C-alpha positions as CSV (number, residue, x, y, z in Angstrom):
1,X,-93.2,-38.0,-59.1
2,X,-92.8,-35.5,-56.3
3,X,-95.8,-33.5,-57.6
4,X,-98.0,-36.6,-57.7
5,X,-96.9,-37.5,-54.2
6,X,-97.8,-34.0,-52.9
7,X,-101.2,-34.2,-54.6
8,X,-101.8,-37.6,-53.1
9,X,-101.0,-36.4,-49.6
10,X,-103.2,-33.3,-50.1
11,X,-106.1,-35.5,-51.2
12,X,-105.6,-37.7,-48.2
13,X,-105.6,-34.7,-45.7
14,X,-108.7,-33.4,-47.3
15,X,-110.4,-36.7,-46.8
16,X,-109.3,-36.9,-43.2
17,X,-110.5,-33.3,-42.6
18,X,-113.9,-34.2,-44.1
19,X,-114.1,-37.3,-41.9
20,X,-113.3,-35.4,-38.8
21,X,-115.9,-32.7,-39.5
22,X,-118.4,-34.9,-41.2
23,X,-120.1,-35.8,-38.0
24,X,-121.0,-32.1,-37.7
25,X,-124.5,-31.8,-36.2
26,X,-125.8,-35.4,-36.5
27,X,-125.0,-36.2,-32.9
28,X,-126.9,-33.3,-31.3
29,X,-130.0,-34.4,-29.5
30,X,-132.3,-31.4,-29.6
31,X,-133.3,-28.5,-31.8
32,X,-135.5,-25.4,-31.6
33,X,-136.5,-23.3,-34.6
34,X,-135.6,-19.6,-34.5
35,X,-138.1,-17.1,-36.0
36,X,-138.1,-13.4,-36.7
37,X,-134.7,-12.9,-38.3
38,X,-134.8,-9.6,-40.0
39,X,-131.3,-8.1,-39.6
40,X,-127.7,-9.3,-39.3
41,X,-127.6,-9.3,-35.5
42,X,-130.2,-10.7,-33.1
43,X,-130.2,-12.0,-29.6
44,X,-131.3,-15.5,-28.4
45,X,-132.3,-15.8,-24.8
46,X,-131.6,-19.4,-23.7
47,X,-134.8,-20.9,-22.4
48,X,-134.9,-22.3,-18.8
49,X,-135.7,-25.8,-20.1
50,X,-132.5,-25.9,-22.2
51,X,-130.0,-25.7,-19.3
52,X,-130.8,-29.2,-18.1
53,X,-129.7,-30.6,-21.4
54,X,-126.6,-28.6,-22.4
55,X,-123.0,-29.0,-21.2
56,X,-122.0,-27.0,-18.2
57,X,-119.6,-24.9,-20.2
58,X,-122.1,-24.3,-23.1
59,X,-119.7,-26.1,-25.5
60,X,-122.6,-27.9,-27.3
61,X,-124.7,-24.8,-28.1
62,X,-124.8,-24.1,-31.9
63,X,-126.9,-21.9,-34.2
64,X,-127.4,-23.9,-37.5
65,X,-128.9,-22.7,-40.7
66,X,-130.3,-25.0,-43.5
67,X,-130.2,-23.2,-46.9
68,X,-132.6,-23.8,-49.7
69,X,-129.9,-25.8,-51.5
70,X,-129.8,-28.2,-48.5
71,X,-126.4,-26.9,-47.4
72,X,-125.8,-26.5,-43.7
73,X,-124.1,-23.4,-42.3
74,X,-123.3,-22.3,-38.8
75,X,-124.0,-18.8,-37.4
76,X,-121.4,-17.4,-35.0
77,X,-122.4,-16.1,-31.6
78,X,-121.0,-14.6,-28.4
79,X,-122.4,-15.7,-25.1
80,X,-123.2,-12.8,-22.7
81,X,-124.1,-13.3,-19.1
82,X,-126.1,-10.4,-17.6
83,X,-124.5,-10.5,-14.1
84,X,-124.2,-7.6,-11.7
85,X,-121.0,-5.6,-12.3
86,X,-119.0,-3.6,-9.8
87,X,-116.1,-1.3,-10.3
88,X,-114.1,0.1,-7.4
89,X,-112.1,3.3,-8.1
90,X,-109.8,4.4,-5.2
91,X,-110.2,8.0,-4.2
92,X,-107.3,10.0,-2.7
93,X,-107.8,11.6,0.7
94,X,-106.0,13.1,3.6
95,X,-106.6,12.4,7.3
96,X,-106.5,16.0,8.6
97,X,-107.9,15.6,12.1
98,X,-108.0,13.0,14.8
99,X,-109.6,14.0,18.1
100,X,-111.5,12.5,21.0
101,X,-113.9,13.6,23.8
102,X,-116.0,11.9,26.4
103,X,-118.2,10.4,23.7
104,X,-115.6,8.8,21.5
105,X,-113.1,9.3,18.7
106,X,-113.5,11.6,15.6
107,X,-111.6,11.3,12.3
108,X,-111.9,13.9,9.6
109,X,-110.9,13.2,6.0
110,X,-110.3,15.7,3.2
111,X,-111.1,14.7,-0.4
112,X,-108.9,17.1,-2.4
113,X,-110.3,16.0,-5.8
114,X,-113.8,16.7,-4.7
115,X,-115.1,13.4,-6.1
116,X,-118.2,11.4,-5.4
117,X,-117.5,8.6,-2.9
118,X,-119.8,5.9,-1.5
119,X,-117.5,3.3,0.1
120,X,-115.1,3.3,3.0
121,X,-113.2,0.3,4.2
122,X,-111.8,0.6,7.7
123,X,-108.9,-1.5,9.2
124,X,-108.3,-1.5,12.9
125,X,-105.1,-2.7,14.6
126,X,-107.1,-4.6,17.2
127,X,-109.7,-7.3,17.3
128,X,-112.8,-8.2,19.3
129,X,-114.8,-5.0,19.1
130,X,-118.4,-4.0,18.3
131,X,-119.2,-0.4,17.6
132,X,-122.1,1.5,16.0
133,X,-120.4,4.3,14.1
134,X,-121.7,7.4,12.2
135,X,-120.4,9.2,9.1
136,X,-121.0,12.8,8.2
137,X,-120.1,15.1,5.2
138,X,-119.4,18.8,5.0
139,X,-118.2,21.4,2.5
140,X,-116.7,23.8,5.1
141,X,-116.4,21.8,8.4
142,X,-119.1,24.0,9.9
143,X,-122.4,22.5,8.7
144,X,-122.4,18.7,8.8
145,X,-124.8,16.3,7.0
146,X,-125.5,12.7,8.2
147,X,-124.6,10.0,5.7
148,X,-124.7,7.0,8.1
149,X,-126.4,7.3,11.5
150,X,-126.0,3.8,12.9
151,X,-123.6,1.6,11.0
152,X,-122.2,-1.4,12.8
153,X,-118.5,-2.5,12.6
154,X,-117.5,-5.7,14.4
155,X,-114.6,-8.1,14.9
156,X,-114.9,-11.4,16.7
157,X,-111.7,-13.5,17.1
158,X,-111.4,-16.5,19.3
159,X,-110.7,-20.3,19.1
160,X,-114.0,-20.9,17.3
161,X,-114.6,-17.8,15.2
162,X,-112.8,-15.3,13.1
163,X,-115.2,-12.8,11.7
164,X,-114.8,-9.1,10.8
165,X,-117.0,-6.6,9.1
166,X,-115.6,-3.0,8.9
167,X,-117.1,-1.6,5.6
168,X,-119.2,1.5,5.3
169,X,-121.5,1.7,2.3
170,X,-123.6,4.8,1.6
171,X,-125.2,6.7,-1.2
172,X,-122.9,8.7,-3.5
173,X,-121.8,11.8,-1.7
174,X,-119.7,14.7,-2.9
175,X,-118.2,16.7,0.0
176,X,-114.9,18.3,0.7
177,X,-114.8,16.7,4.2
178,X,-116.0,13.5,5.8
179,X,-116.1,12.9,9.5
180,X,-116.2,9.4,11.1
181,X,-117.3,9.0,14.7
182,X,-116.5,5.8,16.7
183,X,-118.2,5.7,20.2
184,X,-115.5,4.2,22.3
185,X,-113.6,5.4,25.3
186,X,-110.5,3.3,24.4
187,X,-108.4,4.0,21.3
188,X,-109.9,2.1,18.4
189,X,-106.4,2.1,16.7
190,X,-107.7,3.0,13.3
191,X,-105.1,1.9,10.8
192,X,-105.5,1.7,7.0
193,X,-108.5,3.4,5.5
194,X,-109.6,3.0,1.9
195,X,-112.0,5.5,0.4
196,X,-113.6,4.4,-2.9
197,X,-116.1,5.2,-5.6
198,X,-118.1,2.1,-6.3
199,X,-120.0,1.9,-9.5
200,X,-122.7,-0.7,-9.7
201,X,-124.6,-1.9,-12.7
202,X,-127.5,-4.2,-12.1
203,X,-127.7,-7.3,-14.2
204,X,-130.8,-9.2,-15.5
205,X,-132.1,-12.1,-13.5
206,X,-134.3,-15.0,-13.8
207,X,-136.0,-16.5,-10.8
208,X,-136.1,-20.3,-10.8
209,X,-139.2,-22.2,-9.6
210,X,-138.5,-24.0,-6.3
211,X,-140.5,-27.2,-6.0
212,X,-139.2,-28.4,-2.7
213,X,-137.6,-26.8,0.4
214,X,-136.8,-28.6,3.7
215,X,-135.3,-26.9,6.8
216,X,-134.0,-29.4,9.4
217,X,-131.9,-28.9,12.5
218,X,-129.5,-31.6,13.7
219,X,-130.4,-33.5,16.8
220,X,-128.1,-31.4,19.0
221,X,-128.9,-28.2,17.1
222,X,-125.3,-27.6,16.1
223,X,-126.2,-27.4,12.4
224,X,-129.2,-26.3,10.4
225,X,-129.6,-27.7,6.8
226,X,-131.8,-26.1,4.2
227,X,-132.4,-28.4,1.2
228,X,-133.7,-26.8,-2.0
229,X,-134.7,-28.5,-5.2
230,X,-135.6,-26.6,-8.4
231,X,-138.1,-27.6,-11.1
232,X,-135.2,-27.8,-13.7
233,X,-131.5,-27.3,-13.8
234,X,-130.5,-23.6,-14.0
235,X,-127.4,-21.4,-13.6
236,X,-127.7,-19.9,-10.1
237,X,-125.6,-17.0,-8.9
238,X,-127.3,-15.7,-5.8
239,X,-128.9,-17.1,-2.7
240,X,-131.0,-15.0,-0.4
241,X,-131.6,-16.4,3.1
242,X,-134.6,-15.0,4.8
243,X,-134.1,-15.0,8.6
244,X,-137.2,-14.3,10.7
245,X,-135.3,-13.6,13.9
246,X,-134.5,-10.0,14.9
247,X,-131.6,-10.9,17.3
248,X,-127.9,-10.5,16.5
249,X,-126.2,-13.5,15.1
250,X,-123.3,-14.6,13.0
251,X,-123.1,-18.2,11.8
252,X,-120.6,-19.9,9.4
253,X,-122.4,-20.9,6.2
254,X,-121.6,-23.4,3.4
255,X,-123.5,-23.3,0.1
256,X,-123.3,-26.6,-1.7
257,X,-124.9,-28.0,-4.9
258,X,-125.5,-31.6,-6.0
259,X,-123.0,-32.8,-8.6
260,X,-123.8,-36.5,-8.6
261,X,-125.7,-39.2,-6.7
262,X,-124.7,-42.5,-5.2
263,X,-126.7,-45.6,-4.4
264,X,-126.6,-47.5,-1.1
265,X,-128.9,-49.8,0.8
266,X,-131.3,-47.0,1.6
267,X,-131.5,-45.7,-2.0
268,X,-130.0,-42.9,-4.1
269,X,-128.3,-40.0,-2.3
270,X,-127.0,-36.8,-3.7
271,X,-123.3,-35.9,-3.6
272,X,-122.7,-32.3,-2.8
273,X,-119.8,-29.9,-3.6
274,X,-119.2,-26.7,-1.8
275,X,-119.4,-23.6,-4.0
276,X,-119.2,-20.9,-1.4
277,X,-118.1,-20.5,2.2
278,X,-119.1,-17.4,4.1
279,X,-120.9,-16.1,7.2
280,X,-124.6,-15.5,7.8
281,X,-124.8,-12.4,9.9
282,X,-127.4,-9.9,11.2
283,X,-125.0,-7.1,10.3
284,X,-124.7,-7.7,6.5
285,X,-127.2,-8.5,3.8
286,X,-128.3,-12.1,3.6
287,X,-127.7,-12.3,-0.1
288,X,-124.7,-14.3,-1.2
289,X,-123.4,-14.0,-4.7
290,X,-121.0,-16.4,-6.5
291,X,-120.2,-17.4,-10.1
292,X,-123.0,-18.8,-12.2
293,X,-123.3,-22.5,-11.5
294,X,-125.8,-24.8,-13.2
295,X,-127.7,-26.7,-10.5
296,X,-131.0,-28.4,-9.7
297,X,-130.5,-29.2,-6.0
298,X,-128.6,-27.3,-3.4
299,X,-127.9,-27.5,0.3
300,X,-127.2,-24.7,2.8
301,X,-125.4,-25.7,6.0
302,X,-125.5,-23.2,8.8
303,X,-123.3,-23.8,11.8
304,X,-125.1,-22.7,15.0
305,X,-122.4,-23.5,17.4
306,X,-123.8,-23.4,20.9
307,X,-126.5,-20.9,19.9
308,X,-130.2,-21.8,19.3
309,X,-131.1,-22.5,15.6
310,X,-132.6,-19.5,13.8
311,X,-136.0,-19.4,12.2
312,X,-136.2,-19.2,8.4
313,X,-138.7,-18.8,5.7
314,X,-138.6,-19.6,2.0
315,X,-135.1,-19.0,0.5
316,X,-134.9,-17.0,-2.7
317,X,-132.6,-17.9,-5.6
318,X,-131.6,-15.9,-8.6
319,X,-129.7,-16.7,-11.8
320,X,-128.3,-14.3,-14.4
321,X,-129.9,-14.2,-17.8
322,X,-127.7,-15.9,-20.5
323,X,-128.0,-14.4,-24.0
324,X,-126.5,-15.3,-27.3
325,X,-125.6,-12.4,-29.6
326,X,-125.8,-14.1,-33.0
327,X,-124.6,-12.8,-36.4
328,X,-126.6,-14.1,-39.4
329,X,-124.6,-13.7,-42.6
330,X,-126.7,-15.8,-45.1
331,X,-130.4,-16.6,-45.7
332,X,-131.4,-19.9,-44.2
333,X,-133.8,-21.6,-41.8
334,X,-132.0,-21.3,-38.5
335,X,-132.2,-23.6,-35.5
336,X,-130.8,-23.6,-32.0
337,X,-129.3,-27.1,-31.4
338,X,-127.8,-28.6,-28.3
339,X,-127.3,-31.8,-26.4
340,X,-123.9,-33.3,-27.3
341,X,-121.5,-34.4,-24.5
342,X,-118.6,-34.8,-26.9
343,X,-118.9,-31.3,-28.5
344,X,-116.0,-28.9,-28.4
345,X,-116.1,-25.2,-27.5
346,X,-116.7,-23.2,-30.7
347,X,-114.1,-20.6,-31.6
348,X,-115.6,-17.8,-33.6
349,X,-114.0,-14.6,-34.9
350,X,-116.8,-12.5,-33.5
351,X,-115.6,-13.3,-29.9
352,X,-112.5,-11.1,-30.6
353,X,-114.5,-8.1,-31.9
354,X,-117.2,-7.8,-29.2
355,X,-116.9,-4.0,-29.3
356,X,-118.5,-4.1,-32.8
357,X,-121.6,-6.0,-31.7
358,X,-124.7,-3.7,-31.5
359,X,-125.9,-3.0,-28.0
360,X,-129.6,-3.2,-28.6
361,X,-130.4,-6.6,-30.2
362,X,-133.9,-7.6,-31.0
363,X,-134.7,-11.1,-29.6
364,X,-135.8,-14.0,-31.7
365,X,-138.8,-16.2,-31.1
366,X,-137.7,-19.7,-30.1
367,X,-139.8,-22.7,-31.0
368,X,-140.6,-25.8,-29.1
369,X,-138.0,-28.4,-28.5
370,X,-137.7,-31.2,-31.1
371,X,-135.8,-34.4,-30.2
372,X,-133.4,-35.4,-32.9
373,X,-131.5,-38.2,-31.3
374,X,-133.1,-40.7,-29.0
375,X,-131.0,-41.2,-25.8
376,X,-132.0,-44.7,-25.3
377,X,-131.4,-45.9,-28.9
378,X,-128.7,-43.6,-30.0
379,X,-130.6,-43.1,-33.3
380,X,-131.1,-39.8,-35.0
381,X,-131.9,-38.5,-38.4
382,X,-128.7,-40.2,-39.4
383,X,-129.4,-43.7,-38.2
384,X,-126.1,-44.4,-36.4
385,X,-122.4,-43.9,-36.4
386,X,-121.6,-46.7,-38.9
387,X,-121.4,-44.1,-41.7
388,X,-118.4,-42.5,-39.9
389,X,-116.6,-45.9,-39.8
390,X,-117.5,-46.3,-43.5
391,X,-115.8,-42.9,-44.3
392,X,-112.7,-43.8,-42.3
393,X,-112.5,-47.2,-44.0
394,X,-112.8,-45.5,-47.3
395,X,-110.0,-43.1,-46.4
396,X,-107.7,-45.9,-45.3
397,X,-108.5,-47.8,-48.6
398,X,-107.7,-44.7,-50.7
399,X,-104.5,-44.1,-48.7
400,X,-103.4,-47.7,-49.3
401,X,-104.3,-47.5,-52.9
402,X,-102.2,-44.4,-53.4
403,X,-99.3,-45.8,-51.4
404,X,-99.3,-48.9,-53.6
405,X,-99.5,-46.9,-56.8
406,X,-96.6,-44.7,-55.7
407,X,-94.5,-47.7,-54.9
408,X,-95.2,-49.1,-58.4
409,X,-94.2,-45.8,-60.0
410,X,-90.7,-45.8,-58.3
């Protein structure tokens, strides 16, 4: 009796498992055929047009294979984003000299490990300064070589602003000694200094097509808004603001993107969410980087304060390339499928063994998009979801039948 009951429960759980997974790929809306599979590992570069139809977290992206027997299999993959990578390694140093003359203050640093350095972060125990500093390197403190001739460090702190930039960036240099010169007659109160070796690896980018850009100043000139609309939704990770003016400026900046739209008496209007708050300054680069965020429309809000609005030209955007590293274990006709709001994030073993994925993967050719499931009708190659209800009713019937049978056997 106990063995029969166990077998019955096992059969029931198998049926439930089948019912849960039976929906599989029938509710995915789009597919693209993959061509050129010739080895176990390949790369699939997600086309631009796909981003507008997949979930933000890529949870509905699948690689499906259809075998000659008609069986369906799923190829595991790892998503790789080719973003810029930075690694900062602190470098030990000694402040061995601090002197001044009529020109300003000099600080000499010794690098005992004789390492390459290219980054120096300065901290001053004071605010509201604006200096153009220089940096030199030497092997013997007799012959000095210029690394930075005119590098600006600035601090502005008042009731309206709190801005500071005190970082020195230069090409990799390997000297025993570095000398910093600050042209000020008052003590700059140099505090904590961090010397670092910054390693940068450039990513791979895609440049979206901008179909619309509007630059508009508020009536009183307090704010400038730049509205940008893309041809299609894409992950964006960098905004480059091209300022035509050569004057000095620093302006608070908000970078926002449209997450929804609402309708009122005047029509539909986008709802924006802030993704990045920073400062637009003549001192630093006008490129602002943030986490990849899928967007089609974005807005830049520049706070001019009491200053005149700046003049701008076309803003540049960049997004990192997204690649799937796919492992093909069996022969089949494979497809990239996507477009399922209810899909869950796949959990593949290969994601735990990324170190074993080959570095140079040959890319596959990706076919045109084929629509599987009509959005307006909810009908695909499996007509509708009634078959799922039929399976569940069947499971309930079988469970009831086994329950009655076990009760009779008692």
